[in-house]
N, C-alpha and C positions, 0 to 999 in steps of 0.2 A: 503493500500499500503507501501511497505517495503521503510524506510526511511534509514535502517541501512547498511552496506556492509560487514554484517558479513558471513565468510567464502569464501571473495570475494577476488583475488587479483590485485594490481598495480603495472605497472612500469611508475614511473615518472623520466622524461628527465631532465637535467639537475635542480637535485633534492636539491642541496646541500645549497642555499644560495635563499632569495628573496621569490618570487612568487611559485617556485620550491618546495621548502621548505614548504612555508604556506600551498601549496596544498598537500605535502605528509604526513605532520600531521594532514591535518583534515580526507584524507581517512584514517588514522589511528584509529583517534580516533572516527571513524564511523565504524569501525571492521575490516578495511580490510588488511591483509599483505601489506605491502610495500618495493620496491626495487627502488633504486632510481640510474641515476645517474649523474656523474660531471665531469669538466674537471679542471677548473684553481683553483677550491677551495675543500676541502677536502669533502666529504660525508662521513667517519667514522660517525663524530660526530652526523649528522641526523638518522643515521642507529640506533645508539643508544638511542636516545630519540623516535625511532619509536618499536626499543626492549624494551624500558623503557613502553610503553604502553600496552606489553603483546602482540604485533604482531610480527612476522615473518618478519623479516627486510635484507636488505642486499644491499650496496653499490657498484658500481663499476667504475672506472673510463673509459672514454669512448671518446674520439673523433668520434663524431654523423655523420662527414661528409666522413669517410671511413665506406663503404658497409661490406669488410671484420668483421673491429671490431663490426658493430652495429650487423651482422648477431651474433656473436660471443656472444658477452652482451645479445642481447634479448634472446638466447636460455638457455642461463645459468641463467639468470632470472627467464624464467620459470619453470627450472625443479629446481631452489632453493626455489621457491615458493609453487613448489606441483605440478609441471607437468601442469597448464595454468595459463595465464595472461586474467582477466578478464575485465582489466583497461589498457588503453595505454593512459598516457597524455604527447602529445609530446611539451615540454617545453624548451628544447636546445632552444640558438639563443640570438643573440645580436646586436648591432649596430655595433662595430667595430670601428669606428672612424666616425667625419660628414665631407664629403668630395662633394663640388657639383660636376654635372660631367662633369664641360669642363674642373676639375682637377682630374678626376679620372682616376686612371689604369683600365686596365681589371685585374689584380690580386685583384684589392679590389670588385668590381663590384662581379666576381665569388666567393671572399669571404662572402660575404654577402648573397648572394642567397644561395652558399651550405651550410651555417649555419644555415640559417632559413629554405629555403623550402626545399632541398633535404635531411637535414635530417629527418623532418618529413615525406617524403616518405621513404627514408632508413628504419625508423625505425616501420612506418605502415606494410611496406611489409613484414620484420623482423617479426613481432607481427603476422600476420594473418596465420602463421604455428600453431599459440597457443592459439587465441580468440577464445572461440566458441559462440555459440548460445546464443544472448543476451548481447557478449561483447561491450564495448563502448570504443570510440577514439575521445580525446578532445587535439583539437589544438590549443596552447595558442599563438592567432596573435597578432593585435595593434591597435589601433587607427591610426596608421601610416598606416595600409593595406586600410582605407577609406578614411583619408586626405591626404593624399602621404607624411607625416611625415612632421616635421619641417627643417630648414635650414642645408640644407647638409644629407639629410637623403631620398634623392628619390633610392637609392638602397636598404635599408632596408625598406621602404614602397611599394616598386615593391615585395619584397620578402614576406612581409605578405600578400597583395594582390594576389598573389600567391597560399600562404599558405590556403587565403577563399577560393579558386576555386578550391582547392584540394577538402579541405573538401566537397563541392557540387558535383563533382565527384564522391569521393569515396564513399558519402553518398547513389547515384542511386547506385554503383557497391556492395554494401556490406548490401545495406538493405535486399534482397531475404536471405540473411544468418542473418538475425535478428543483423547486428551488427550496433548501429549509430555512425555515424560522426558529430559533430560539432565545432564549433570555437569559442571563447573566443577573443573580441577584447578591452583591457585593454587600459582605458589611462592614467593619473596620478596615477601612485602608488608608495608610498611612501616606506621608508626600504626597498628599491632593489638599489640594485647594478648599474641597468640601470638609475635609474633620479639621482644617488649618482654623477653618474659619469659624467651625459650628458646633466643634467637638471640643470643650475643653480638655488642657492634659488629664487631669484628675479623673475625668470621665472616661477618658481616652484608657486610661490604666485600669480601673473599674472595670472595664469591658475586657481587658488582657488577661486581668487575673480572672475572668469568669469562663474565660473562654478554654475547652477541652484540650485544645492545642498549646495554650501557651502564649500565642503571641498576636501581634496585629498582623492583616495581609497587607501586602504593596502592588504596586500596580503589574509587576512582573507576576503576579499572581491571578491577576484578570489575566492579563495578555498570555497564561498556558491555558488557560481555559479555552479563550477566544480560539486558541492554532487549535485546540484540539476539533471545536465545531465546524470551521472552516475550511480543515483539508480534509483527506479522505477518511480517514479515521470518524470521522462525524458523519460521514455518509447518510448513517440511518436513524440520527438525531433529529427529531425536530418537533416542534410545539411543547418542550419542555423549559423546566425554568431550573438551572444550575444554581445552587446555594452554596455559595464562598462565602463563608463566612468563621472558619476554623471550628464551626459546633457550635457556635453560639443560637444558633437555631435548626432546629428539624423539621425537615418539612415532612 
């Protein structure tokens, strides 16, 4: 079985930092040509890292909640990578802020849902124009989609649970086309803007202390699961949510 990705192309949304950057570089190291999108962090440095590995690369600024922008960028990525996209990684998203439901505005709710769930829908819809038979879609979900999230993260948890539902629906719809669709639900992943911003060090340590494997995860852990799903090794896996949390949560 092939475990390398030579000759394949990939688009990673939210690929400038943290988990997205780790995935993009892992795909390139496995042989894929990789394009990334970014919003608040410049992605050109990551594109250069990919190019330095001898792969075609590109970086595009993108508001993944805007359908027209998504359509334009996905089409451009496919063109820049040779006319097709074999792999789509829907990683763009975020918590935005911790807000209890009683204090939450409609605007905040829709912002979080759009950032995490609508963006995955829009990017997948656009990518379907370019995904061939044997294509792969991986949605980066969250433990919050399984357990509802921490304090003030109900909207985020709901958006990620919705992403997991989207994954299952897409797997049924796209299976006959030979396209697999899966989610990865990370727990505590350090060296990421998310936990650097929203999870205090004492809370991080408490989570580590209660985790069966006794450590936090890192972007490389998520990238390893992605490599399995997008390689030939993962060709019989679709519609699943991989819980990647060191045993913090058992499905």
